N, C-alpha and C positions, 0 to 999 in steps of 0.2 A: 470550394474551400471548406475544410472540415471545421466544425465548431469546436471551441475549446471547452473542456469540462472544468467545472469548479471543484477543487479538491478541499474536502472538509475533514477535519480530524475529530475522532472521538476523544474525549478528555483523557482516557487511559492511554490511548495510542500516543497522544501528544506528550504525556508524562514519560512514557517508555522511551520515546525518541530523545527527549532532553536528558535522560539518564545515561545515554550511551557515550562512549569516547568520541571526541570531536571528529576524527577522521571517518569513523563509521557513520556518525550522524550526517556528515556531508554527503557521503555516498548514497545513503538512504534517501536524503532530501532530494538529491538529483534524480534518483529513480522515481520518486513520488511526483516530482515536477513533470517528468515525462508522461505520467498517467493523465495529465490535463490535456495532452495532445492525442495520445493513444491509450485509452484505458485498458486495452487488451493487447499489450506488446508481446512480441515473441518471447517465450519463456514463462509467461504468466499462465497459470494453470487454474482451470475451473475446479473448485473443490466439490467433492461428492456429498450429497445430502443437504447442502446448504447453498444459498445463492451467492456465496462469496468467491473471490478469486485470491490466488496466492502468487506473490512475486518474490523471487529469490534475489537477495542482494548479499553476496558472499555467504557468511554463516547465518545471516539474519533473514527473517521472513516478514513480509508486509501482507497482512490479510485485509482485503477491502471489498466493498460492494460497489457495483456500477449501476447508477440509475439513469438510463438513457433518456427517459421522458423529460427529465429536468436537468440533463447534462451535469450530473454530479457524481463524483467519486468520493465515497465515504471510507476513510481509512479507519479500520476497526481495531487492529492490533499490530504492534511491531515488537518483535522479540527474537532472541536467539533460537535457532532451529531446534535446540535441545528442549526448550521450555514453551515454545509458542502454542503447541497443540494441547497443552494440559488444561 
């Protein structure tokens, strides 16, 4: 059986999530909940030059780090694809 990862939010990521419309918020929350079971799902892309991963949820992106030694997923940023990389 695979161990579950603990999902931890950076304060800014949590604030970004709360500011989104309800339907988008739920879709992103569901995707993030899935990271607890599989922190590198199909479609998640390892970002170049940084240890982070990127997950696409519609027009939004979730940027996160995976810490395998302590079984933690740290959600760093959540935002629209237009603005997330700035």
